C-alpha positions as CSV (number, residue, x, y, z in Angstrom):
1,M,-26.8,10.1,-9.0
2,A,-25.3,7.5,-11.5
3,G,-27.3,5.0,-12.9
4,K,-28.2,1.7,-11.6
5,K,-26.1,-1.2,-13.1
6,Q,-28.2,-4.7,-13.4
7,Y,-26.7,-7.9,-11.9
8,P,-28.2,-11.4,-11.8
9,L,-27.7,-12.4,-8.1
10,R,-28.0,-16.3,-7.2
11,V,-28.2,-16.9,-3.7
12,D,-29.0,-20.0,-1.5
13,A,-32.9,-19.9,-0.7
14,A,-32.6,-19.9,2.6
15,I,-30.2,-16.5,2.1
16,Y,-33.1,-15.4,-0.2
17,D,-35.8,-16.1,3.0
18,A,-33.6,-14.6,5.5
19,L,-33.7,-11.4,3.5
20,E,-37.0,-11.1,2.8
21,R,-37.8,-11.0,6.0
22,W,-34.9,-8.7,6.9
23,A,-36.3,-6.2,4.2
24,A,-40.0,-6.3,5.4
25,D,-38.8,-5.7,8.9
26,E,-37.1,-2.3,7.6
27,F,-40.4,-2.1,5.2
28,R,-37.6,-2.1,1.9
29,S,-37.8,-4.5,-1.0
30,V,-35.2,-7.5,-1.0
31,N,-33.4,-5.4,-3.8
32,A,-33.5,-2.1,-1.8
33,H,-32.4,-4.5,1.3
34,I,-29.6,-5.7,-0.2
35,E,-28.2,-2.8,-1.8
36,F,-28.8,-1.3,1.6
37,V,-26.4,-4.1,3.2
38,L,-24.3,-3.8,0.5
39,R,-23.6,-0.3,0.7
40,D,-23.1,-0.2,4.6
41,A,-20.2,-3.3,4.8
42,L,-18.6,-1.1,1.9
43,R,-18.8,2.0,4.3
44,R,-17.6,0.2,6.9
45,A,-14.7,-1.3,5.2
46,G,-13.6,2.2,3.8
47,R,-14.0,1.3,0.6
48,L,-16.9,3.6,0.1
49,P,-16.9,7.6,0.9
50,G,-19.7,8.9,3.1
51,P,-20.4,9.6,6.9
52,R,-19.3,7.4,9.5
53,G,-21.5,6.2,12.4
54,P,-20.3,6.3,15.9
55,G,-18.0,4.1,17.1
56,E,-16.6,3.5,13.8
57,A,-13.0,3.5,12.7
58,P,-11.8,6.2,10.0
59,A,-10.7,5.1,6.8
60,E,-7.2,3.7,6.4
61,G,-5.0,6.6,5.1
62,T,-7.4,9.3,6.8
63,D,-5.9,12.1,8.6
64,V,-8.0,11.7,12.1
65,A,-6.2,15.4,13.3
66,T,-8.2,17.4,10.2
67,E,-11.1,15.2,9.7
68,N,-12.9,16.7,13.0
69,E,-12.3,20.1,12.1
């Protein structure tokens, strides 16, 4: 696994509070939950390789015929 890059992030207090509650619901730290949300958004947009969930469109440029073999 590649190392983690540190990046200061400034967010609105209301957004942070909502993230904090959501992270607690999922038993994650706020930092881990932000990474989870970003990774999921990137994967759904086809900008991060990885398995797709049911009902998600294939990444742009993916050959659907050979993908299911």
